[in-house]
N, C-alpha and C positions, 0 to 999 in steps of 0.2 A: 576440458571445456564442457559446457552444458547448454549449448544454444537451443536445444530442444527441451528445455526445462518444463514447458507447458505439458508435454507428453510424458516426460520421465519423472517429474517431481511427484512426491507422495503427500506433501502437505504444504499449506500456506500458513506461516506464522505471522500474525499481524500485531504490531506494537501499538498500544494505546497511549494517548495523552503524552506524546513525546516532544511536544512543542508547548512552551509556557502559554502563549497567547491562545492556542487552541483549547488548552485545558480551561482557560478563563472563559472563553466563549461558550463552553459547555457547562459553565457554572461549577467548575470542579477545581480542586487544588492539584498542582503538578505532583506526580508520584515521587516517592522517595527512592524507589527502585523500579526497574522496568516492569511493566505489566503487559501481558499479551493474551491473545485468544487465537483460536484456529479457524480457518476457513476451508471449505472443501475445494479441491481442485476442479470440481465440476462447475465452479463459479467463473472459471476463466472464459474470456471471449477476446479474440485477437483483433487488433486494429488494422485497418479500418473495418467498421462493421455497424451493426444496428443493435442497440441494447433494448431488450424487451423487459419492461418493468412490471412487477405484479400490480394488479388493479387495487385501488383503494388505499395505498400506502403512501406515506410521506417519505420520499427517497432523497437523501443528501449525497452529494459528491464529496470525496476526500482524496486529494491527489497525494501520491506517495512515491518515493524512490524505493525500488525493491532490490534486495541483495540475493543473487543466485548462488547457491552452494554448489561448489564444484568437487569438493572432497569431503566425504562424510567424517563424522567423529562425535565424540561426547567428551564433556569436561575439557573443552577447548580453552586454553588460556588466552586472554585478550592479546597478549604479545604475539601470538601465532595465528590470530583470527583470519588475517587476510590470506594466509596459505590455504584456507578452505573456501575462498571466494573465487568463482570463475568469472563473474561479471555482474551486470546490473540490468534493470529494466525500469520502465515507468508504468505505474498502475493507478487505477482508481479503486479505492475501497468503498464501494457503494453501500449505503446503510439505510435500512428502513428505520428512520429515526423514531417514529411512533412506537414501533415494536421494541426498539432498544430502550426507550424511556419507560415503557411498561415493564420490561425485564429488570431494569435498574430498581424500580420501585418495589418489585416483588422479590428481588434478590436472585432472579433467574439468570442462566447463562445468556450470552448475546448471540448464540448460534443462529437462531431464526432470522434475526435482524441483519445478519452479515452473510448468510449462506445461500441466498437465492441464486439460481442460474443467472449468469450475466453480471453478477455482482463484483467480479474482479476483471474489468477491462484491462488489457495488457498490451504493451508495445513489443517491438522486437527486442532481441537480446543485444546488450552492449558489452563487448569484451572488457575485461578488467583493465587492459592496457590503455584504453581510451579515456579512462577517468583516473587521473593521478591522485586526486584528493576527493574521495566521495563524500567527505564531510564539508565540502564547499561547492555545492551544486545547486543551480537554480531550478525549481520546479514551479509550474504555473498551470492554472486551469481557466478556461473561459467558457461561458454558456451564452449562446446566441450572440457571440461577438463581444461580450463584456467580460473582462478579466475579473475573476473573483478571488483566486488564490495566486500569490506570487511571492515566494520567499526562498531563502537559502537553507540547505541542509545543515549549514553551520549553526543554525538555531536549535538543532536537536538537543534535548536534555541529555540523552544517553547516546553516545556515538556507536558506530557499527561494531568495533571490537568488543565493547561492553555488552552489546546486545547478543552477539554470538556466544560470548562466554556465559552469559546468564541463561540463555535458552538451552544451550548444550549441557548445562548442569541438570536440567529437568528432563530433556528428551534428546535422543540421538539425532543429530542432523544428518541428512542423507543427500546424496548427489541429486540435484534438480530441485531440492526444496527451495522455497522462496520466503525470505523475511521482508515484510513490509515495514518500513522504518518509522511510520507515523505521518500524520498530516499537519501542515501549518494552518494558521488561522484562515477564515474566509469560507468555511464550508457552507453549503446552501442547497436549496432544492433543485431537483431536475424532474421534468415530467415529459409525458408524451408530446412530441412535436419539437422538442428542444434539439439544438446542435451543440455537442460538447467537444471542445478541442483543448488539448493540453500538450505541454512540452517539457523537456529536460535539457537544460543548456549548461555548457561549461565554457567560460570565457567568451560568451556571446555566440557560441557555435551550438546549434541544436543537434543533439545526439539521439534523441528519441522523441516520438510524438504519438498522440492519441487523437483519433478522429472518428466520432460516433454520432449517428442519428439516434434519437431516442423514440421508442415506440412503447406499445403496451401489449401484454399478453392477451390473447383472445380466449 
């Protein structure tokens, strides 16, 4: 088990463009194979709390289901992938969209746009036994009471076993590492003064939630 993954994990692996409609809203084609980037664990902030955003940036919310690694390994075959999963969580992959757009144009990495403190708001840990089919889970986000994202993980292009196999061919996965599985359509801006609430539901039962006020760094 790795319920204390926020403290013990050494890296956050975030999957990009893993939902067709999100790729379209970003004016991009869905990838032919998984693509991912890294986020620092210093970007974690636990729910409930207050997100402090950097001044002068266009920040977007991206709701995602996270997969917590319980047993490390490399070159993990997809057939054995769930043996390495201890559980799940709900997260927001906050993005400085203006910085990301600039990086894309220049061919730069996305690190700055994804790596600010408070850019990975996170829920409590959900044990693996509570989610029988992680590829069929509802995730949703609302800002100021208006739902913006609401879709099922069944729409993921690349499912969890494929993601674990692909990432572990590149880098060793370690206990406590988190894989963010991508965001569905509906991403949008958040700014100081907003209230962000999100949830992860299975068969109508909420297993995780996020509850944050949004402020600004001084």
